[in-house]
C-alpha positions in Angstrom: 31.2 -31.4 3.1 31.3 -28.1 1.5 34.7 -26.8 0.3 36.6 -24.6 2.7 37.2 -21.8 0.2 35.4 -20.1 -2.7 36.0 -17.5 -5.4 34.9 -13.9 -4.9 34.8 -11.2 -7.5 36.5 -8.3 -5.6 35.8 -4.8 -6.9 38.4 -2.1 -6.6 37.3 1.5 -6.9 40.9 2.5 -7.7 41.4 1.6 -11.3 37.8 0.4 -11.6 38.8 -3.2 -11.9 37.8 -6.7 -10.8 40.0 -9.2 -9.0 39.1 -12.8 -8.7 40.2 -13.9 -5.3 40.0 -17.2 -3.4 38.9 -16.7 0.1 37.9 -18.9 3.0 34.2 -19.8 3.4 32.7 -18.4 6.6 32.4 -20.8 9.4 28.8 -21.8 9.8 27.4 -21.0 13.3 24.7 -23.0 14.9 22.0 -20.6 13.8 23.5 -19.7 10.4 23.3 -21.1 6.9 26.0 -21.2 4.2 24.6 -20.7 0.7 26.4 -21.9 -2.4 25.4 -19.1 -4.8 24.1 -20.4 -8.1 22.9 -17.3 -9.9 23.1 -13.5 -9.3 21.5 -10.9 -11.5 23.4 -7.8 -12.4 20.9 -5.3 -10.9 20.6 -1.7 -11.9 22.0 -0.7 -8.5 25.0 -2.9 -9.2 25.7 -1.0 -12.4 25.6 2.3 -10.5 28.3 1.0 -8.1 30.3 -0.3 -11.1 30.1 3.1 -12.9 30.8 5.0 -9.7 27.6 7.1 -9.7 25.9 5.2 -6.9 28.5 5.9 -4.2 27.8 8.6 -1.6 30.5 11.3 -1.5 33.3 10.4 0.8 32.5 6.7 0.8 35.5 4.5 0.0 34.8 0.8 -0.5 38.0 -0.6 -2.0 38.2 -3.6 -1.8 34.5 -4.5 -2.0 32.4 -7.5 -2.8 28.8 -6.8 -3.8 25.8 -8.4 -5.6 22.5 -9.1 -3.9 19.9 -10.2 -6.4 20.6 -13.9 -6.0 19.6 -17.5 -5.2 21.5 -20.6 -4.3 21.6 -24.0 -2.7 22.2 -24.8 0.9 25.9 -25.6 1.3 25.9 -26.1 5.1 23.2 -25.8 7.8 23.9 -24.7 11.3 23.2 -27.3 14.0 20.0 -25.4 15.1 18.5 -25.1 11.5 16.3 -27.8 10.3 13.6 -25.9 8.3 13.2 -22.9 6.1 11.3 -19.9 7.4 7.9 -21.5 6.6 9.0 -24.7 8.6 9.5 -26.8 5.5 12.2 -29.4 6.1 15.5 -28.0 4.8 18.6 -30.1 3.8 21.9 -29.4 2.2 21.6 -29.2 -1.5 18.1 -27.6 -1.4 17.5 -24.7 -3.7 16.5 -21.5 -1.8 15.9 -17.8 -2.2 16.3 -15.4 0.7 16.4 -11.8 1.9 19.9 -10.5 1.4 19.7 -8.1 4.4 19.4 -8.9 8.1 17.0 -6.9 10.4 18.2 -6.5 14.0 14.7 -7.5 15.4 15.3 -5.1 18.3 14.8 -1.6 17.0 11.7 0.6 17.0 10.9 -0.3 13.4 11.5 -4.0 13.7 9.2 -4.4 16.7 6.5 -2.6 14.6 6.9 -5.4 12.0 8.7 -3.1 9.6 11.8 -5.1 9.1 12.6 -3.7 5.7 13.0 -0.3 7.5 15.3 -1.6 10.2 17.6 1.3 11.2 20.3 -1.2 12.0 19.7 -3.4 9.0 22.9 -5.1 8.1 24.4 -6.6 4.9 27.9 -7.9 4.6 30.9 -6.7 6.5 33.7 -4.9 4.6 36.2 -7.3 3.1 39.1 -5.8 5.2 37.1 -6.4 8.4 35.9 -9.9 7.5 38.1 -11.4 4.7 35.8 -14.3 3.7 34.0 -15.5 0.6 30.7 -13.7 1.1 28.6 -11.9 -1.6 26.3 -12.3 -4.5 29.2 -12.1 -6.9 31.0 -14.8 -5.0 30.6 -18.5 -4.7 29.2 -18.3 -1.1 26.9 -16.1 0.8 26.5 -16.4 4.5 23.0 -16.1 6.1 23.6 -15.1 9.7 20.7 -15.0 12.2 18.1 -13.7 11.9 17.7 -14.8 8.3 14.7 -15.4 6.1 15.0 -18.2 3.5 12.5 -20.2 1.5 12.7 -23.4 -0.5 12.3 -22.9 -4.2 9.7 -24.9 -6.3 11.3 -27.2 -8.8 9.4 -25.6 -11.6 11.4 -22.3 -11.2 14.9 -22.5 -12.6 17.9 -20.7 -11.2 17.8 -17.8 -13.6 14.1 -17.2 -13.0 14.6 -17.3 -9.2 17.6 -14.9 -9.0 15.6 -11.6 -9.3 12.9 -12.7 -6.8 14.6 -11.1 -3.8 15.0 -7.7 -5.4 13.2 -6.8 -8.7 10.0 -8.7 -8.0 10.0 -8.3 -4.2 10.6 -4.6 -4.4 7.7 -3.8 -6.7 5.4 -6.1 -4.7 6.3 -4.1 -1.6 5.5 -0.9 -3.4 2.1 -2.0 -4.5 1.4 -3.3 -1.0 2.1 0.1 0.3 -0.1 1.8 -2.4 -3.0 -0.5 -1.7 -4.4 -0.5 -5.3 -8.1 -1.1 -5.6 -9.8 -3.2 -8.3 -10.3 -1.1 -11.4 -7.4 1.3 -10.7 -5.5 2.9 -13.6 -1.8 2.4 -13.2 1.2 4.1 -14.9 4.6 2.5 -14.8 7.6 4.6 -15.9 10.1 2.2 -17.3 9.9 -1.3 -18.8 13.2 -2.7 -17.6 13.6 -5.5 -15.1 11.5 -3.9 -12.3 9.1 -2.4 -14.8 8.0 -5.6 -16.4 7.6 -7.3 -13.0 5.5 -4.3 -11.9 3.4 -4.5 -15.0 2.4 -8.1 -14.3 1.8 -7.5 -10.6 -0.5 -4.5 -11.4 -2.4 -6.6 -13.9 -2.8 -9.4 -11.4 -4.0 -7.0 -8.7 -7.0 -6.0 -10.8 -5.9 -2.9 -12.5 -8.2 -1.5 -15.2 -5.5 0.0 -17.4 -1.8 -0.6 -17.0 0.0 2.1 -19.0 3.8 1.5 -19.5 6.2 4.2 -20.7 9.6 3.5 -22.2 11.8 4.5 -25.1 12.6 1.0 -26.5 10.0 -0.9 -28.5 11.2 -4.4 -27.6 10.7 -3.5 -23.9 7.3 -2.1 -24.6 6.4 -5.4 -26.4 7.6 -7.3 -23.4 5.4 -5.1 -21.2 2.4 -5.9 -23.4 3.2 -9.6 -23.0 3.3 -9.0 -19.2 -0.1 -7.4 -19.0 0.2 -3.8 -20.2 -3.1 -2.6 -21.7 -1.4 0.5 -23.2 2.1 1.6 -23.9 3.6 5.0 -24.5 6.8 5.2 -26.6 9.1 8.1 -25.8 9.9 8.1 -29.5 6.2 8.8 -30.4 5.6 11.1 -27.5 9.0 12.9 -27.2 8.1 15.6 -24.6 6.9 15.3 -21.0 3.9 17.4 -21.9 2.9 15.0 -24.7 3.3 11.9 -22.4 1.3 13.6 -19.6 -1.4 14.5 -22.1 -1.5 10.9 -23.4 -2.0 9.5 -19.9 -4.8 12.0 -19.4 -6.5 10.8 -22.6 -6.2 7.2 -21.6 -7.7 7.9 -18.2 -10.6 10.1 -19.4 -8.9 13.3 -18.2 -8.7 12.1 -14.6 -5.1 10.8 -14.3 -3.7 7.6 -12.9 -4.7 6.3 -9.6 -1.1 5.0 -9.1 2.1 5.8 -10.9 5.3 3.9 -10.2 8.8 5.2 -11.2 11.5 2.6 -11.9 13.7 4.6 -14.3 16.0 6.4 -11.9 16.1 9.8 -13.7 15.0 12.8 -11.6 13.1 14.2 -14.6 10.9 11.1 -14.6 9.6 12.1 -11.1 8.9 15.7 -12.2 6.9 14.2 -15.1 5.3 11.3 -13.3 3.7 13.3 -10.5 1.7 15.2 -13.1 0.2 12.0 -14.4 -1.5 11.2 -11.1 -5.1 12.1 -10.3 -6.1 14.2 -7.3 -5.5 12.1 -4.2 -3.7 9.5 -6.3 -0.5 7.8 -5.3 3.0 8.2 -6.6 5.5 5.4 -5.9 9.2 6.2 -6.1 11.5 3.2 -6.4 14.1 3.9 -9.1 16.4 6.4 -7.4 19.3 4.8 -5.5 22.1 7.2 -6.4 23.0 10.2 -4.3 22.3 13.7 -5.5 19.2 12.7 -7.5 17.6 16.1 -7.4 14.1 16.6 -8.8 12.5 20.1 -9.1 8.9 19.9 -7.9 6.3 22.6 -7.3 5.2 21.4 -3.8 2.2 23.6 -3.9 0.9 21.6 -6.8 1.5 18.4 -4.9 -0.5 19.8 -2.0 -3.3 21.2 -4.2 -3.5 17.8 -5.9 -3.4 16.1 -2.5 -0.8 13.6 -3.9 0.2 10.6 -1.8 4.0 10.2 -2.3 5.8 7.1 -1.1 9.5 6.3 -1.4 10.3 2.6 -1.2 13.5 0.7 -0.6 13.7 -3.0 0.5 10.7 -5.0 1.7 9.4 -7.1 4.5 10.4 -10.8 4.4 6.8 -12.1 3.9 7.0 -10.6 0.4 9.4 -13.4 -0.8 7.2 -16.5 -0.5 4.3 -14.5 -2.0 6.6 -13.5 -4.9 7.3 -17.2 -5.4 3.6 -18.1 -5.4 3.0 -15.3 -7.9 5.6 -16.6 -10.3 4.3 -20.2 -10.0 0.7 -19.0 -10.5 1.5 -16.9 -13.6 4.4 -18.8 -15.2 2.3 -19.8 -18.2 0.6 -16.4 -18.4 3.5 -14.0 -18.4 7.1 -14.4 -19.6 8.7 -13.2 -16.3 10.6 -16.4 -15.8 12.3 -15.9 -19.2 13.7 -12.4 -19.0 17.3 -13.5 -18.4 19.2 -13.5 -21.7 22.9 -13.8 -20.8 24.8 -15.9 -18.2 28.5 -15.6 -17.3 30.8 -17.5 -15.0 32.4 -15.5 -12.2 35.7 -15.3 -14.1 33.9 -13.3 -16.8 32.2 -10.8 -14.5 33.6 -7.8 -16.3 32.0 -9.0 -19.5 28.7 -9.6 -17.5 28.6 -6.0 -16.4 29.6 -4.7 -19.8 26.8 -6.7 -21.3 24.3 -5.7 -18.7 25.1 -2.0 -19.3 24.6 -2.6 -23.1 21.3 -4.4 -22.5 20.1 -1.4 -20.6 20.9 1.1 -23.3 20.5 -0.6 -26.7 17.3 -0.1 -28.6 17.2 -3.7 -29.7 17.5 -5.1 -26.2 14.4 -6.7 -24.6 15.7 -7.3 -21.1 18.0 -5.7 -18.7 19.1 -8.7 -16.7 22.3 -10.6 -17.2 23.3 -13.1 -14.6 26.6 -14.3 -13.1 26.7 -18.1 -12.2 29.5 -18.3 -9.6 
């Protein structure tokens, strides 16, 4: 029997502090699954919440339990649950990865098969409304119905599996929307966690050139190991104009067929749309903070007939395909080895401080630290 309680890292906006609190584990309903969280990555969006720049004005979350880029083991199965979402037999103790959001299955978008765009898509309830152990930065996460979960192959360890339901799934969704064709030239703005995943996905989808832009040489080296054919260092090309010109040189003056932004700076969008060829596609993923204002000459977008897509979340079928991708390429790309630091839940403040440092230091290769609740 799973324990009745678990530890949660509770965040307080007031004072910007963590509190480790023991809370009851949610009661498992007949169609629910209780997950014992084993590894949760500190995602870039988590850092925004931690810093306070990812909170819409007027939103008050204190106290709050967050964390979403995670995997775990089955702690308890509801009486109606006997398999995962692909009908593989499922038992307590099995390692799984899952969608962290819950589509309603009854709205306009859901019935069109666009579950990642569910208007009523739910996450976890506020702690004051439902005071239970439930979150990525907690020992338990409750999958209520309808949930989508998938057994993990033994060959993928916990740290490698944690980013599957966010970093990898998100960029796979973006490229699915863009519909790249064999021989396309792709630009990726940023070589952090999402960027290196996007690099490998683009290479595997048949890109001719995969051009990755970043300011840190260790990250660019990682991008090259993940399939980048060319890299552009911000140190060597310090102005937007020089980077745009370099992309044009690498694409014979045409521009990229697809450009993907995973940096999260508005200026990157202003720059990136100018790297795309006429009728090319621009994929915006990196901006999750409010008031991210980019200044664009819309007439130029129209005259260039640019296809612009903003992507957040994904449809559940992406997850098993992401697992297949990691299994198929695990000896080819170092995607399963990009986690460098692990912390117990009691050291979550150090985990976030380290993740922030990893994202900023020039000597850092990866941007993912994990918490192991």
